[in-house]
N, C-alpha and C positions, 0 to 999 in steps of 0.2 A: 492413603498411601496406592490405592488401587484404583484411584481416577486418576491419582500419576501415571503411570502404568497406562492405562489405557485412552491417557490424554500422548501416549507416546507412541503408543501401537499407532492412533488415529493421523497422529502426525506422518511416520511413516510413509504411511499409505496414500498421504495424499503427497508425500516427495513424489514418491513412486510413479503413482500418479499421471503428477503435473511431469515426468521423466526428468530430476533430481539428479546432478550428479552428487549432492552432499546432499547430508540433514542435520547442518551447522544452527540451525535455525531449533531444530530440533532440544538440540542437549542443551540452549539457552532456553527455551522456550522449558521448560522440565527441571531448570533451576529456578524460574520463574515462577512455575505451579509448587514446587517446594514448599517456597516461602509463602503462597495461599496458605496452605497446607499448618504455617507457621503463623496465622493466625495477625500478617500483617493488616493495616487498616488497606480497606477498598480504596482510600485515597491517596494514597502513600505509595510509593514503588520500595523495591527490598534497599535501595539506597536514599530513603526517608523525604523525597522529594514528587512532586507529584508527577502522572504522569502528563506523557508526551500528547497533546493533540493529534489526530490523522485524519482525513476525510480522502475516504474512495468514491469516485460518484461516476456508475455504474445500471447497466439495468440488465445483465448478467448474472442471473441469482447464487450462479456458481462459482461462477470468480467471485463475486460478495464475500459466499461461505470461505470459500478458502482465505482469501485474505482476513476475513475478520478471526480464524482459524490462528491462523500464522500473528496476524498484527494486535489478535485485540488480549493485551498480555497486563499486568502492574506495572509493565511501564510503558505503556504503548496504549491510549485509548482510539479506536479505530471507527468512527460513523461512516456507516456507509449509507446512502445518497443514490437516490433514483433520478433525480434531476438536478440540471446545471442550474436550475434556477439557485436551490435550493445551497447549493455547494459556493454561490457567490454570497451567498449570506451570512454564510459562516466560515469563507479562508480566511478572517482575519482572528480567528482565535486557535488557527492551524498552524502547527510549522509544515507539513508537508502535507501537496493534496495529490489522490491519483486521482488523472481520471480516464476512463475509459473513452475511448474516441467515436466509440459509436451510442451515441443517446438519443434519450424519442426525441428530448422537448430542443434539443438545442443540437449542431458539429460537435466532437469533442476539443476540434483547432479552435474555432470560435470562445470555446469557453475558457481554455489554456490563455488566450491572446488576452481577452477581459481579466483573467485573472494575474497576468500578466502587467498587465498595464495599471490593475489595482494594486497590487503588492509588488512593488519589483522585487524583495529580499524573500520572498517567499517558494521555497524548491514542489517544483512540480514536477510529477513522473506519468508518461502518456502510454498506457495500455489499448495493446490492439489484437484480437485471434485469428488466425491466418485461412478461417472461413470467411470472415470482414471482408477481410485485404480483397479476396476472392470475387465477396459479391461489389466492391468498388472500384474493382481493376487496378487494381495498385501492388508493387512491387514491394516490399520489409524495406527496401533503402529508400524507395520513395515516402513512403508516411515515415520513417524515420525522421527523415529532410523539414517532410513537412510539419509535426513536431517540433522540432527544434528551429524551426524559422517563423512560430509560431511563439515558445519560450518553453518549450519545456524541459528542462534540464536534464532528464536521464526518456528513456522509450524501450518498453519491454514489449514485443510481441510475442501472444501464447503458442505453443506451451512455452514457458520458460523459466527459470533455473530459481526456485520461489526463493533459494539464498541469497543469491544474488541480489532480487527483491530488497531483501530487506538486509540487507548489506548497502546496497544505495541506500534506504530510506536514513540509517545507524551515518551512513558520514552524514548525510543532507545535516541531520539532527545536530551531529559533533561541527557540525562547520557553526550551526546557528549557536549552539555551547559555547565557542571558540571567539565568538562574534561580541556575545554577551557577557 
């Protein structure tokens, strides 16, 4: 139970750090963590289903850590990758791919275009931080439009509301579940 309380406190700190207006995801995470305390098998969720695979391609270690702490739960398995080529290799195993637009081995827009070409039904979320916007001399609106034209289903410019990102992931997963 102490671990549960520590994790909730950590999530609240992350929410405040990221400027979140809501900590809805923290409560959901707490329920999942409580399920772990009840010895639910690692390969099953609270509902008895296998975890949903998510991938995050980014060079930003801080953002990888934050998203991993929010999205790597019993319900979701988030794999953080540092390059686009690995993301292309494993995307077929995922329901949602999150792409940082500032990657080292390929620009994020090109990665999104390749993912969209290979996996038409894949949900893709693009993320970028404001400092990177200044480096490439673009506005948030320009980046949002470019990412959407490349095939992204959603775009978040950091700092962003983590609860909104989690809600978007859940909405995309529910879309996939309703199709199957």
